[in-house]
C-alpha positions in Angstrom: 63.8 -41.8 -45.7 62.7 -38.2 -45.5 59.2 -37.3 -44.3 58.1 -36.0 -47.7 59.1 -39.4 -49.1 57.3 -41.1 -46.3 54.2 -39.1 -47.1 54.4 -40.0 -50.8 54.7 -43.7 -49.8 51.7 -43.3 -47.5 49.6 -42.0 -50.3 50.8 -44.9 -52.6 49.8 -47.5 -50.0 46.6 -45.8 -49.2 45.3 -46.1 -52.7 45.8 -49.9 -52.6 43.6 -50.3 -49.5 39.9 -50.4 -49.4 39.3 -47.7 -46.8 41.5 -44.5 -46.5 40.9 -44.6 -42.7 42.8 -48.0 -42.4 46.0 -46.0 -43.0 45.5 -43.7 -40.0 47.3 -43.7 -36.7 48.5 -47.1 -35.4 46.4 -48.8 -38.1 49.0 -47.4 -40.6 51.5 -50.1 -39.3 50.5 -53.0 -41.5 52.2 -55.9 -43.0 51.1 -54.7 -46.4 53.1 -51.5 -46.2 56.6 -50.8 -47.0 58.9 -52.0 -44.2 61.0 -48.9 -44.3 57.9 -46.7 -44.0 56.7 -48.7 -41.0 60.1 -48.4 -39.3 60.3 -44.6 -39.8 56.7 -44.0 -38.7 57.2 -46.3 -35.8 60.2 -44.3 -34.7 58.2 -41.0 -34.9 55.3 -42.5 -32.9 57.7 -43.9 -30.3 59.4 -40.5 -30.0 56.0 -38.9 -29.5 55.1 -41.4 -26.8 58.4 -40.6 -24.9 57.9 -36.8 -25.3 54.3 -37.0 -24.1 55.2 -39.2 -21.0 57.9 -36.6 -20.0 55.5 -33.7 -20.6 53.4 -32.1 -17.8 50.3 -32.5 -20.0 50.5 -36.3 -19.5 49.6 -35.7 -15.8 46.4 -33.9 -16.7 43.2 -35.9 -16.8 41.4 -36.1 -20.1 38.8 -33.4 -20.6 37.2 -32.1 -23.8 35.8 -28.8 -25.0 33.4 -29.1 -28.0 33.1 -25.7 -29.6 30.6 -25.7 -32.5 30.6 -22.9 -35.0 27.2 -21.8 -36.3 27.4 -20.1 -39.7 25.1 -18.7 -42.3 22.5 -20.7 -44.1 23.9 -20.8 -47.6 21.1 -21.2 -50.1 20.8 -23.3 -52.3 23.4 -25.5 -50.5 21.3 -25.3 -47.3 17.7 -24.8 -46.5 16.9 -21.4 -45.0 16.7 -21.7 -41.3 18.6 -25.0 -41.2 21.3 -23.8 -38.9 18.7 -22.8 -36.2 16.9 -26.2 -36.7 20.1 -28.2 -36.2 21.1 -26.2 -33.1 17.6 -26.9 -31.7 17.9 -30.6 -32.5 21.3 -30.8 -30.7 20.0 -28.9 -27.7 16.9 -31.1 -27.5 18.6 -34.5 -28.1 22.4 -34.6 -27.7 23.3 -36.2 -24.3 25.6 -34.7 -21.7 29.2 -36.0 -22.0 31.4 -36.6 -19.0 34.3 -34.1 -18.7 33.2 -32.4 -21.9 32.2 -28.7 -21.9 30.0 -27.5 -24.8 30.4 -24.1 -26.3 29.1 -22.2 -29.4 30.4 -19.6 -31.7 27.8 -17.5 -33.7 29.9 -16.8 -36.7 29.2 -13.7 -38.8 25.5 -14.4 -39.6 24.5 -11.8 -42.1 20.7 -12.1 -41.6 20.2 -10.1 -38.4 16.8 -11.6 -37.7 18.3 -15.1 -38.0 21.2 -14.2 -35.8 18.9 -12.9 -33.2 16.8 -16.0 -33.4 19.8 -18.3 -32.9 21.2 -16.1 -30.0 17.8 -16.1 -28.4 17.7 -19.9 -28.6 21.2 -20.3 -27.0 20.3 -17.8 -24.2 17.0 -19.5 -23.5 18.9 -22.8 -23.0 21.6 -21.1 -20.9 24.3 -22.0 -23.4 27.8 -20.5 -23.3 28.6 -18.8 -26.6 30.7 -16.1 -28.3 29.5 -14.0 -31.2 31.7 -12.9 -34.1 29.5 -10.2 -35.6 29.1 -9.4 -39.3 30.0 -5.7 -39.6 28.8 -4.0 -42.8 31.4 -1.2 -42.6 34.2 -3.7 -42.3 32.8 -5.8 -45.2 32.4 -2.7 -47.4 36.2 -2.2 -47.3 36.9 -5.6 -48.9 37.4 -5.5 -52.6 37.0 -8.2 -55.2 40.0 -10.2 -56.2 40.1 -9.1 -59.8 43.3 -7.2 -59.3 45.1 -10.6 -58.7 44.3 -11.8 -62.2 45.9 -10.9 -65.4 43.7 -9.3 -68.0 43.6 -12.4 -70.2 41.8 -14.4 -67.4 39.0 -11.9 -66.8 35.4 -12.1 -67.7 35.6 -9.6 -70.6 38.8 -10.9 -72.1 38.8 -12.7 -75.4 39.2 -16.0 -73.5 36.5 -15.2 -71.0 34.0 -14.1 -73.6 34.7 -17.2 -75.7 34.4 -19.7 -72.9 32.2 -18.1 -70.3 33.4 -18.0 -66.8 33.3 -21.1 -64.5 32.0 -21.3 -61.0 35.6 -21.5 -59.9 36.2 -18.1 -61.4 33.2 -16.6 -59.8 34.2 -17.9 -56.4 37.8 -16.9 -56.8 37.1 -13.2 -57.6 34.9 -13.2 -54.4 37.6 -15.0 -52.3 38.4 -12.1 -49.9 34.8 -11.3 -49.4 34.1 -15.0 -48.8 36.9 -15.1 -46.2 35.2 -12.4 -44.2 31.6 -13.5 -44.5 32.0 -17.3 -44.0 35.1 -16.9 -41.8 35.5 -20.7 -41.5 39.1 -20.8 -40.4 38.9 -17.6 -38.5 36.2 -19.1 -36.4 38.0 -22.4 -36.0 41.0 -20.5 -34.7 38.8 -18.5 -32.3 37.4 -21.9 -31.1 40.9 -23.2 -30.4 41.8 -20.0 -28.5 38.6 -20.3 -26.4 39.2 -24.0 -25.6 42.9 -23.9 -25.0 43.5 -23.7 -21.3 40.0 -24.9 -20.5 40.4 -28.5 -21.7 43.0 -31.0 -22.7 41.4 -31.9 -25.9 40.0 -29.2 -28.2 37.2 -29.8 -30.7 36.7 -26.8 -33.0 33.8 -28.3 -35.0 31.2 -27.3 -37.4 27.8 -26.3 -36.0 26.0 -29.2 -37.7 28.1 -31.9 -35.9 26.1 -34.2 -33.6 27.5 -36.9 -31.3 25.6 -39.8 -29.9 26.6 -41.1 -26.5 28.2 -44.2 -28.1 30.1 -42.1 -30.7 31.6 -39.9 -28.0 32.6 -42.9 -25.9 34.4 -44.4 -28.9 36.3 -41.1 -29.3 37.2 -41.0 -25.7 38.3 -44.6 -25.6 40.6 -44.1 -28.6 42.2 -41.1 -27.1 42.7 -42.9 -23.7 44.5 -45.6 -25.5 46.8 -43.3 -27.5 47.1 -40.0 -25.6 50.6 -39.5 -27.0 49.2 -38.9 -30.5 48.4 -35.1 -30.4 45.7 -35.3 -33.1 42.6 -37.4 -33.7 40.5 -37.3 -36.8 36.8 -38.1 -36.5 35.2 -39.2 -39.8 31.7 -37.8 -40.5 28.5 -39.5 -41.7 26.1 -37.5 -43.7 22.6 -37.7 -42.2 19.4 -37.0 -44.2 17.0 -37.7 -41.4 18.1 -36.4 -38.0 15.5 -38.6 -36.3 17.7 -41.7 -37.0 20.2 -40.4 -34.5 17.7 -40.9 -31.7 18.2 -44.7 -32.0 21.2 -45.4 -29.8 22.0 -48.5 -31.9 22.3 -46.4 -35.1 25.8 -46.3 -36.5 26.1 -45.3 -40.2 29.2 -45.7 -42.3 31.4 -42.6 -41.6 33.7 -41.9 -44.6 33.3 -38.2 -45.1 35.9 -35.4 -44.5 36.7 -35.6 -40.8 36.5 -33.2 -37.9 39.8 -32.8 -36.0 40.6 -33.0 -32.3 43.7 -31.1 -31.1 45.6 -31.8 -27.9 46.0 -28.5 -25.9 49.8 -28.4 -26.3 49.6 -28.4 -30.1 50.3 -25.1 -31.9 48.8 -25.7 -35.3 46.3 -23.1 -36.5 44.0 -23.2 -39.5 45.2 -21.1 -42.4 42.7 -18.2 -42.6 43.6 -17.6 -46.3 41.6 -20.6 -47.2 37.9 -19.8 -47.6 34.7 -21.8 -47.6 34.3 -24.0 -50.6 38.1 -24.1 -51.3 39.5 -26.5 -48.8 39.7 -24.6 -45.5 39.8 -27.8 -43.4 41.5 -29.9 -46.0 44.5 -27.6 -45.9 44.9 -28.7 -42.3 44.4 -32.3 -43.3 47.2 -32.0 -45.8 49.4 -30.3 -43.3 48.9 -33.1 -40.7 49.3 -35.8 -43.4 45.8 -37.2 -43.0 45.3 -39.3 -46.2 42.0 -39.3 -48.1 40.4 -38.5 -51.4 41.4 -34.9 -51.0 45.0 -35.9 -51.9 43.7 -36.5 -55.4 41.8 -33.2 -55.8 42.6 -31.1 -58.8 44.3 -27.8 -58.2 43.2 -24.8 -60.2 45.6 -22.2 -61.4 44.3 -19.8 -58.7 44.7 -22.2 -55.8 47.5 -21.8 -53.2 50.4 -24.2 -53.4 49.8 -27.2 -51.1 51.2 -26.6 -47.7 54.4 -27.9 -46.2 53.8 -30.8 -43.8 53.8 -29.9 -40.1 56.6 -31.1 -37.9 54.2 -33.4 -36.1 52.4 -34.6 -39.3 51.3 -38.2 -39.2 51.0 -38.3 -35.4 47.3 -38.9 -35.4 44.7 -41.6 -35.0 41.2 -42.3 -36.1 38.7 -41.9 -33.3 35.0 -42.8 -33.4 32.6 -41.0 -35.7 30.4 -37.9 -35.8 27.1 -37.2 -37.6 26.7 -34.3 -40.0 23.1 -33.2 -39.5 20.6 -32.7 -42.3 21.3 -29.7 -44.6 17.7 -29.5 -45.7 18.9 -30.6 -49.1 18.9 -34.4 -48.9 19.4 -34.8 -52.7 22.8 -33.2 -52.3 23.9 -35.7 -49.6 23.5 -39.1 -51.3 25.8 -40.8 -53.8 28.1 -39.6 -56.6 25.3 -37.5 -58.2 24.7 -35.8 -54.9 28.4 -35.1 -54.5 28.6 -33.4 -57.9 25.5 -31.5 -57.3 26.7 -30.5 -53.9 29.8 -28.8 -55.4 27.7 -26.9 -57.9 25.2 -25.7 -55.2 28.0 -24.8 -52.8 29.7 -22.5 -55.4 26.3 -21.0 -56.2 25.7 -20.4 -52.5 29.1 -18.6 -52.1 28.3 -16.3 -55.0 24.7 -15.6 -53.8 25.8 -14.9 -50.2 28.6 -12.6 -51.3 26.4 -10.8 -53.7 23.7 -10.4 -51.1 26.3 -8.8 -48.8 27.4 -6.5 -51.6 23.8 -5.5 -52.2 23.4 -4.7 -48.4 26.5 -2.6 -48.5 25.3 -0.6 -51.5 21.8 -0.3 -50.1 23.1 1.3 -46.9 24.4 4.2 -49.0 21.9 4.4 -51.7 19.4 7.2 -51.7 17.3 7.1 -54.8 16.2 10.7 -54.4 19.8 12.1 -54.4 21.5 13.1 -57.7 23.9 10.4 -59.0 25.8 12.4 -61.7 25.3 16.1 -60.9 26.5 17.5 -57.6 23.9 18.8 -55.1 26.2 21.4 -53.6 27.3 22.6 -57.0 23.7 23.3 -58.0 23.0 25.0 -54.7 25.8 27.4 -55.4 25.2 27.8 -59.1 23.8 31.3 -58.6 27.4 32.5 -58.3 28.2 31.3 -61.8 27.2 34.4 -63.8 28.3 33.5 -67.3 27.1 29.9 -67.1 23.7 31.1 -65.7 23.2 33.3 -68.8 24.2 30.4 -71.0 21.7 28.2 -69.1 18.9 30.7 -69.5 19.5 30.9 -73.2 19.6 27.1 -73.7 16.5 26.6 -71.5 14.6 29.2 -73.6 15.4 27.3 -76.7 14.4 24.0 -75.2 11.2 25.5 -74.1 10.2 26.0 -77.7 10.8 22.4 -78.7 8.7 19.3 -78.3 7.2 17.3 -76.7 8.6 14.5 -78.8 7.3 10.9 -79.4 8.4 7.8 -81.2 5.3 8.3 -83.3 6.8 11.4 -84.9 9.3 9.5 -87.1 8.4 9.2 -90.8 9.9 5.7 -91.0 8.8 2.5 -89.3 10.7 -0.2 -87.4 10.8 -3.7 -89.1 8.2 -4.8 -86.6 5.6 -2.5 -88.0 4.8 -1.1 -84.6 5.1 2.7 -84.6 5.9 2.7 -80.9 9.0 0.6 -81.4 12.2 2.7 -81.4 14.0 2.5 -84.7 17.4 3.6 -86.0 19.7 1.9 -88.5 23.3 1.1 -87.8 25.2 4.2 -88.9 28.2 2.5 -90.5 26.4 -0.3 -92.4 25.6 0.2 -96.1 24.0 -1.8 -98.9 26.3 -4.3 -100.5 27.0 -2.8 -104.0 27.7 -6.3 -105.4 24.2 -7.6 -104.6 21.0 -6.5 -106.4 19.0 -6.1 -103.2 22.1 -4.8 -101.3 21.5 -7.5 -98.6 23.0 -8.2 -96.3 24.5 -4.8 -95.5 28.3 -4.4 -95.1 30.3 -2.3 -92.7 32.2 0.8 -93.7 33.5 2.1 -90.3 33.5 5.9 -89.9 31.2 6.5 -92.9 27.7 7.4 -91.8 24.5 6.4 -93.6 22.5 9.5 -94.4 20.0 10.4 -91.8 21.8 8.6 -89.0 23.8 11.7 -87.7 22.1 13.7 -85.0 20.1 16.7 -86.4 21.1 15.9 -90.0 18.9 16.0 -93.0 16.9 12.8 -93.1 17.2 12.1 -89.4 13.4 12.7 -89.0 13.0 9.3 -90.6 14.3 7.7 -87.4 14.0 8.2 -83.6 17.6 8.9 -82.6 17.5 12.8 -82.9 14.2 13.1 -81.1 15.4 10.8 -78.3 18.5 13.0 -77.8 16.3 16.1 -77.7 14.3 14.5 -74.9 17.5 13.8 -72.9 19.2 17.1 -73.5 16.2 19.4 -73.4 14.7 17.8 -70.3 18.0 18.1 -68.5 18.6 21.7 -69.4 15.0 22.6 -68.4 15.4 20.7 -65.1 18.7 22.5 -64.3 17.1 25.8 -65.1 14.1 25.0 -62.9 16.4 24.2 -60.1 18.8 27.1 -60.5 16.7 29.8 -62.1 13.2 28.8 -61.0 10.2 29.7 -63.2 8.2 27.8 -65.7 10.8 25.4 -67.0 9.7 22.3 -65.0 6.2 22.1 -66.6 7.6 21.7 -70.1 10.2 19.2 -68.9 7.4 17.1 -67.4 5.7 17.1 -70.8 8.8 15.7 -72.5 9.1 12.9 -69.9 5.4 12.0 -70.2 5.3 11.9 -74.0 8.3 9.7 -74.5 8.1 7.4 -71.4 4.7 7.6 -69.7 1.7 8.2 -71.9 0.5 4.8 -73.2 -0.6 6.4 -76.5 2.8 8.0 -77.3 5.5 6.3 -75.2 8.3 4.2 -76.6 8.0 0.5 -76.1 10.6 -0.4 -73.4 13.2 -2.1 -75.5 15.8 -1.4 -78.2 15.2 -4.4 -80.5 15.4 -2.1 -83.6 18.2 0.2 -82.6 21.1 0.1 -85.0 19.5 -2.4 -87.3 21.9 -3.9 -90.0 19.5 -4.9 -92.8 19.9 -8.5 -93.7 21.4 -9.4 -90.3 19.7 -10.9 -87.2 16.2 -10.9 -88.7 16.5 -7.2 -89.1 16.9 -6.6 -85.3 19.7 -4.8 -83.6 22.6 -7.0 -82.6 23.5 -5.0 -79.4 25.3 -2.0 -80.5 22.1 0.0 -80.4 22.0 -0.2 -76.6 24.3 2.7 -76.6 21.6 5.0 -77.8 20.1 5.2 -74.3 23.5 5.8 -72.8 22.5 9.3 -71.5 20.2 8.0 -68.8 23.0 8.8 -66.5 22.3 12.5 -66.6 18.7 12.3 -67.7 17.6 10.5 -64.6 19.1 13.2 -62.5 16.9 15.6 -64.5 13.8 13.5 -63.7 14.8 13.6 -60.0 14.9 17.4 -60.2 11.6 17.6 -62.0 9.9 15.3 -59.5 11.1 17.6 -56.7 9.0 20.4 -58.1 5.8 18.3 -57.9 4.8 18.7 -61.5 4.9 15.0 -62.1 2.1 13.3 -60.2 2.3 10.0 -58.4 0.8 8.1 -61.4 3.4 9.6 -63.7 6.2 8.7 -61.3 5.0 5.2 -61.0 4.5 4.7 -64.7 8.0 6.0 -65.4 9.5 3.5 -63.0 7.4 0.7 -64.5 8.8 1.6 -67.9 12.4 1.5 -66.5 11.7 -1.8 -64.8 10.4 -3.3 -68.1 13.4 -2.0 -70.0 15.8 -3.4 -67.4 14.0 -6.8 -67.8 14.7 -6.6 -71.5 18.3 -5.6 -70.8 18.8 -8.6 -68.6 17.3 -11.2 -71.0 17.6 -10.0 -74.6 20.3 -11.6 -76.7 21.2 -8.2 -78.2 21.6 -6.8 -74.7 23.9 -9.7 -73.8 26.1 -8.9 -76.8 26.5 -5.3 -75.5 27.2 -6.5 -72.0 29.9 -8.8 -73.2 31.6 -6.2 -75.4 35.1 -5.3 -74.4 35.1 -1.8 -75.9 33.1 1.3 -75.4 29.8 -0.6 -75.9 30.4 -2.5 -72.7 31.3 0.6 -70.8 28.2 2.4 -71.8 26.1 -0.7 -71.0 27.4 -0.6 -67.5 26.8 3.1 -67.2 23.3 2.8 -68.4 22.5 -0.1 -66.1 24.1 1.5 -63.1 22.3 4.8 -63.6 18.9 3.0 -63.7 19.8 1.0 -60.7 20.5 4.1 -58.6 17.2 5.5 -59.7 15.2 2.4 -58.9 17.1 1.5 -55.7 18.4 -1.7 -57.3 21.4 -2.2 -55.0 22.1 -5.8 -56.2 22.5 -4.7 -59.8 24.6 -1.7 -58.8 26.9 -3.9 -56.8 27.4 -6.2 -59.8 28.1 -3.3 -62.1 30.8 -2.2 -59.7 32.4 -5.6 -60.1 32.0 -5.7 -63.9 33.5 -2.3 -64.2 36.7 -3.5 -62.5 36.9 -6.5 -64.7 36.2 -4.4 -67.8 38.9 -1.9 -67.1 41.6 -4.5 -67.1 40.6 -5.7 -70.6 40.3 -2.3 -72.1 43.5 -0.5 -70.9 46.8 -1.6 -72.4 50.1 -1.6 -70.5 50.9 1.9 -71.6 47.5 3.3 -70.5 46.0 3.4 -74.0 42.7 2.0 -75.3 43.8 -0.3 -78.2 40.3 -1.3 -79.2 39.3 2.3 -79.7 42.6 3.3 -81.4 42.0 0.6 -84.0 38.9 2.5 -85.2 38.9 5.0 -88.2 38.3 7.8 -85.7 40.6 6.9 -82.8 40.8 10.3 -81.2 37.0 10.5 -81.0 36.6 7.0 -79.6 39.4 7.3 -77.1 37.8 10.4 -75.6 34.3 9.1 -76.0 35.1 5.9 -74.1 36.9 7.7 -71.3 33.9 10.1 -70.9 31.9 6.9 -70.4 34.3 5.6 -67.8 34.4 8.9 -65.9 30.6 9.2 -65.9 30.4 5.6 -64.6 32.9 6.5 -61.8 30.6 9.4 -60.8 27.5 7.3 -60.6 29.3 4.7 -58.5 30.7 7.4 -56.3 27.1 8.3 -55.3 27.1 5.1 -53.2 30.6 5.5 -51.9 32.4 3.3 -54.5 35.7 4.8 -55.6 36.4 3.5 -59.1 38.8 6.4 -59.7 41.6 4.9 -57.7 41.1 1.2 -58.7 44.1 -0.4 -60.3 44.4 -3.6 -62.2 47.0 -6.3 -61.7 49.2 -4.4 -64.1 48.8 -1.2 -62.0 46.4 0.5 -64.5 43.2 2.4 -64.0 41.3 5.5 -65.1 44.0 7.9 -63.9 46.6 6.1 -66.0 44.4 6.1 -69.1 43.8 9.8 -68.6 47.5 10.4 -68.4 48.0 8.6 -71.6 45.3 10.6 -73.4 46.8 13.9 -72.3 50.3 12.9 -73.1 49.3 11.9 -76.6 47.1 14.8 -77.5 48.0 16.2 -81.0 50.6 13.5 -81.7 49.6 12.1 -85.1 52.4 9.5 -85.0 50.4 7.7 -82.2 46.9 8.7 -83.1 45.1 9.6 -86.4 45.2 13.2 -87.4 41.4 13.4 -87.5 39.7 16.6 -86.6 38.0 16.8 -83.2 36.7 19.6 -81.0 39.8 20.6 -78.9 37.6 21.7 -76.1 36.3 18.2 -75.4 39.5 17.3 -73.7 38.7 19.9 -71.0 36.4 17.8 -68.8 38.9 14.9 -68.9 41.8 17.4 -67.9 39.8 18.5 -64.9 39.2 14.9 -63.9 42.9 14.2 -64.0 43.7 17.2 -61.8 41.0 16.2 -59.3 41.9 12.5 -59.0 45.7 12.6 -59.4 46.7 15.4 -56.9 50.2 13.9 -56.6 50.9 14.1 -60.3 51.7 17.2 -62.3 48.4 18.9 -63.1 48.0 20.0 -66.7 48.5 23.7 -67.1 46.0 24.4 -69.9 42.5 24.3 -68.4 41.2 27.2 -70.4 39.2 24.8 -72.5 37.3 23.4 -69.5 34.5 26.0 -69.4 32.3 25.2 -72.4 28.9 24.2 -70.9 27.4 22.2 -73.8 29.0 19.9 -76.3 27.6 17.9 -79.2 25.9 14.8 -77.8 28.2 12.5 -79.8 31.0 13.6 -77.5 29.3 12.0 -74.5 29.6 15.1 -72.3 26.5 15.9 -70.2 24.9 19.4 -70.5 26.4 21.8 -68.0 28.9 19.1 -66.9 30.7 21.7 -64.8 28.1 21.0 -62.1 28.9 17.3 -62.0 30.2 15.3 -59.1 34.0 15.1 -58.7 
């Protein structure tokens, strides 16, 4: 019988027995088992005995090295500070064991204060230890695992939006980051390397493992009886009250996933591709043919294939027991309900820890005072741009004559009846001609309702045109104040105060009534209206520039940030905002752009890190295999929407670049990204057989052409860049004023 068949037979027999441990080591030889299996396993064990007797290691006296690995407290799976408390309990109470050296590994603890506290404790007790540091620069280089998934599996795919993403998905896309931060098997292998050559029996164990004197003696006795078996497995008992271990008679049932002891002449190493929460030690148990409930675990599509059995698989024995100290979450340690809750809290802990590290990495590079879209150096050298400076001076002069504007200025009223609520109807939704009251409205894509176009007759009824004036005029005035000097900053400050700061005139911090479709959703916007604040990405740079001049006082600055914070709270909680976030077309892109822009202004590194992840997931669901944007090409104005969406993507890439995040070069599992989409757009310009023959401003391709030349230096740069000099475009084209001074 081959060894794979033997292992299958082992699993069959194991399920018939009460305790999985009764099938381990010599206890595997039982009259209840298949005679052929007993014979084959007996031959293997006898061969191991003969090999051991002839080996030099048999002449070495038994000695042990217990290396415990202290990792991060992973809330909510663990209580904060629990690792320190458990180490302290071990040092205070665990007895000295004959011929057993104790050693510690401080394993990539992210919280520097907690790491220092643990190291201080070890040093004060004169413990030998090794530190594996958490290095932020090394962590920053690790990407999410979204490029390993096909577009249909991702968060913003049709399947992902319909079902929501599971905890397994969330932990999978963070797998590489998890491997670095938790470093379970990396630290175990480091423990083996430290112990090999210093002891005959190597114990690379978790930092919360505690041995009573009697438990260690049972381990030692088992090994003395069967030293020819190169592995011993030590089942764990979950403890919810550490004080119980102080009673030397205490011996709880130990049926949990075991710790492993290796003889020094073994060569097996833990597979470092297996991360915390996804079977890092179980992979070794599988390889060594240690039977247990893990043999019945369900494999996800993203899991690695189960490993091939080791050559010395099955040559093991059960030895004693070990306590797993209190996690600080006793309700997670008891019974079936605790087991299920433990899995949930563990997955949440992985996500929370990785996201915390991502936020730290972003925060280290985030300077809220620095421009996020415009380029500081470009503005510093703008005095050399003669023609553009003259254009700027003219535009600033015009802006100086307009405003300030307020939501109170509209002649219409939001359905709420509150004049400070922003209001704008959905531009492509019309009364139903077949109903007397026209309700509910119906969609006619590409046909605008009168008054919904910027600056058009009737637009004074709503807020959209005035809001755009605030964005554009403030930005032009701020750029003029920076480059030309003079009086421009004072009027820009008036615009900011009137729309966002003054309690009497400011807009309420939400978009509940943006793009209202009458007769739908209680006459509230369903999410598409979020895009009407998309231009925060350049407007917030304008606010930064105005604040540098000192014309906005501390109270104004604080009030503006309070408004942004309230608006973000609405974005994070409102059903309409959730609809925009989940969108897999330009709406989702501009949601990310808006949220990222505000995060850079407020110093919200956690949100900025998440937007970086979402952008990568979103790219894969928007770009087709040929580089096109099928959801935009299905619209009645495909040229407009293709360029409009790519302008959003390139602006988002710039904002993320302000914290060192290079979205430009990211590629999906299919090898696609922004550069490939830009190539497609340029290649299909003026080809009506692939895109509608609608009329668009030919100059609006210019900014995207420049992006392609900047970010694909190995490709053939487009020759026609003459269109790439126009300083101001219509706001519907999503090109920032004086975009030539933007970041690359």
